N, C-alpha and C positions, 0 to 999 in steps of 0.2 A: 744585735740584729733581731727585729721582731719575728716571732714565730708565725708560720702560715695561718694557724688557727686564730691567733690574735688579730692578724691582718684581716682575715675574713669577717671576724666579728665587728671590727671597726667599719669595714665597708658596708656591712649589713645595717649597722646603726645609722650611718650617713645616708643610706638609701631611704630608710624609714623616715628619717628626719625630713629629707627632701620631699617625700611623698606627702607627709603631714602638712608641710608648708604649702604645697601646691593645692591640697584640698582646702586648707584654710583660705587661701587667696581666691579660690573659685566660689566661696560662699557669699561673697559680696561684703564681708566684714573688713573694715580697715585695720591698720596695724594696731590701733588702740582698742580693737574689739567692737567698734561702732559700725553699723551698716553704712556702706558707701553709697552716696547718691550724687549724680552728676547733673548740673544745671547749665544750660546754654543761655547766656544773656544776650541782650542787644542794646536797647536804649538805656544808657547808664543812669539817666535821671528818672525815666519812667520806672525803671527797675531798681531805684535807689534802695529800697529795703533789702534787696538781695546783696547789694554791695556793702551796705552798712553791716549786715549780718556777717559777711565775709571778713571785713576789716576788723570787726570787734570780736570775732571768734564765738558767735552765738550758736553755731550749729551743735557743738559738743554738749552743751547744756540740754539739748533735746535728744541726745543719744545718737547723733548721726555724724558722719564725716563727709562733708560736701565739697565737691570740686566745681568751681565756677569758671567757665570760659566765656569770653565776650566775642560775639560775632558782629560783622559789619552792619547787619540789619535784622529785623525780626523775621524776615523771609529766610535768612540764613540760619537763624536760631531754630526756626521751625524745621528746616531741612535736617538739622542735626538730630532733633527729636524723632522725626519720622524715619530717619536713616539709622536709628539705633545708637548714635554716638552720644546721646544724652537722654536721661530719663525724663527730665523736666525742661521746659523752655520758657523764657520771658519774651513774649511776642506781641505784636500789635493786633488789633481786632481784625483788620482785613486779612492778613495771612491766615489767621485761625478760621475765618469764614470760608475762604477759598479752599482750604484743606477739607473742611466739613462738606462743602458742596462736591468736592472731588471724591468723597467716600473714604477718606483716610481715617485711620483709627486714631482719634484725637479726643482728649477730654479737657474741657475748660474747667479748672478748679478754683480760680479766683480772678477777680478784676482788681489789680494791684494799684493802679493810679489812673488819673485823668488829666488831659492837657488840651487847651483850646486856643493857644496863642500862635496862630499860623501867620506866615507872611508869603505873599507872592513877590519874588525877587525879579527886578527888571533893570533896565538902563534908562537914564534920562532921555537919551537920544531916540528911544523907541516911543516916547510920548504915550505910554500906557498909564493914564491917570485914573482909570476906573476898570473894574473887571470886565465890563462890556466891551472894552477896547481889545480884549484878547481874540475876538473873532477874526479868523484868518491868520493868526500869528502862530509861530513855532514856540512850543512850551516844553522845556526839559523837565523830566520827572523820573524818579526810580519806580518803574512799574512793578506791581505786585506787592507794594508796601502800603502802609497807611497814608503815605504822602500822595499816592495816586488817588486815593479816595478823597483826600483833602482838596485836591484839584477839582475833582468832580463836583464837590459841594460848592466850591468857588464859582464854577461855571453855572451850576444850577441856580445859584442865587441871582443870576442875571439872565435866566432862561436860555442858557447855552448848554451844549453837550460836548463831549470829546470830538464829535464829528465836525464841530464848528472850528476846531483848532487842529494844528498838526502836532501830535504828541511825539516827543523824541525821548526814547528810553535811555536814561543815563544813570550811572551809579551815583549815590548820594554826593560823593566828593568830586563828581565830574560836572555838576550843574554850574558851579562858579566859573571854572575855566571855559565852559561853553558860552556863558554870558560874556566873559571877557573877550573872547574871540569874535563874538557876534554871531555864533552859530545858531543861537536861539534868541528869541525876543524876551522871554521870561522863563522863570523856573520856580519850582517848588521843591524844597529839600528838607532835611532834618534841621531842627533849630540850632544844633551844634555847628552848622556851617553858615549861619547868618553873619556872624562877625567877620569870617574870612571873606565872604562876598563883599561886605562893606569896605574892607581893607583893600581887596584886589581891585574893585571897580572905582574906588575913590570918588571923585566928583561926578562920575557917571552913575553912581549907585542910586537906585530908587526902590521903594518897597510899598506894597499895599497890605495893611493888616487885615486879617480875617479871623473871626471867632465863631464862625457858623458850623464848626465841626469839632466835636470833643473826641480826641483820640484816647483809646483805652489801652493800657498795658496789661496784658493777661499772663497768668501763670497757667501753662498747659502741661498735661501729662501724656506721655507716649505709652506704647504697649509695655515697656519694661518697668514702668513706675508702679509701685505698690501703694495702696491707700495708707499703710502704716508709715512709710517713709515720707510720703507726701504730706501727711498730717504733721509730722515732726518738722518738716521744712516750713510749713505754714505757721506753726507755733513760733519758730525762730523769726519769721518775717513779721509776725504780729508784734513781737518784742522790738524788732528793729523799727517798725512803724511808730511805736510809742517813743522810741529814742529820737526819731526824726522830729516828732512833735515837741518833745521836751527840750531838745538841744539842736535847733536847726543849723546853727553855725558849725557845730561839731559834726553833724551828719554830712554837711557839704564837704568838710575836710576829708571825711571817710570816703565819700564817693570820688573825690578828686584823687585821693591816694590810690584807690582801686582802678582808676582809669589808666594809670601807668603812663601818663603823658598824653593820652588821647584827647583829654579835655583841658581847657584853660580855666584858671580860677575865676576870672571875670565872668565867663559864661556860666559856670556852676552857680556863682553867687547871684547872678541875674535871673537865671531860669529855673533853678530848683524850687524856689518859692512859688512858682507859677503852676506847679503840679499839685493836684489834690491826691493825697495818699489815704489808703484805707482798703484793706482786703475785703471784698464783698462779692456776693452773687445776687444781683437785683433784677427786678422786672425791667428797669431802665436799660440794663445791659442787654437783656434778651430782645427788647424792642429795637435797640440799635443794631444788633446782629442781624435781625430779620430785615431791616431796611438795607443794610449793606449787602446782604445775600441777594436781595432783589436786584440791586445795582450790578453786583458781580456776575450774576447769571446773564443779564443783558449785555454787559460790557465784554465778558470773557467767554460767553457761551458754555458755562459750566453745567454739568448734567444734574446735580443733586436738587433736592427740594429746598425751597427757601421759606417754607411756611414755619409757623410758630412751633408746632409739635416736633417737626424734624430737627430744628435747631436746639430745642430743649433737650433732646437726647444727647447732645454733645456737652451739655453742662453736667458736671459731676460734683454734686454738693457734699458728698460724704466726708472728705477730708476737712473741708472748711467748717462743716457742721461740728465735727469732732473737736476742732481747734477753737472755734468761737461760734456757737449756735446762733447768736443774735446777728451775725454778719450775713446769714443766708435768708433772703426774703423772697426768693423766686421759687415757684412750685409748679 
């Protein structure tokens, strides 16, 4: 039977060990000794470098242990960052703009990709053969996302505004069912739902292509992100970006694997090549953010300033400059 003094020594040792483990866990270091960083993703194709880095284990080479979660939309990914559930987020340009106008603590650290192949989805029996025919119609759209801004650009291209249509706020996956039921005359949603709409509507399916808006997928940092870990994340993403360029087919397989069944191979094969990848911070990005901010203030009555100087404060070039100085051309 153990002696009392020996038992006490064992208990003390166990307590010290537990305390040491707790302290180590609170330091932000992962089990392998690498700092832990959390990323909230959204668009799997727009954020393809993130998912390629995850699939191919590129984080550890940069000295970090990254956890990537995928949210239904950039709006949700932004909410995770602003709510403290993630340090970094992969979001669309419009959610980032609205957060900036609302005075939230948000830093845009890179423009990861660009996409401009949009479609207005509709039904043949609605006889919408041009965007001007949307006047007076019901249009379903997930408000607060890049898709809402895409709709605004569609309307503006034919001198219409949101006041000329009835906008119905729908989740991205609700647009197709609403079209099928006839609840809306047209809809705009994420490209990953185009094929489902075509299948569901069958002979009633119709679409109008639109390339007048380039959506940008941004990497944003919240209050809990440090420049050191953000730079390490960007280095891994730059490596993933090079792998996408060198082996597009392999990169598509990596994104498909990371989607865990959310995406179909036909969609990834068709649409990933339509994205332009390359982490940058450019004057073109700033000009687009300024244009979107002006629209968001008018459409959503947001309080912040939409001018060039105010938006420039939300661009944080230090991490990307450390990872790739040539990628930063905005000042």
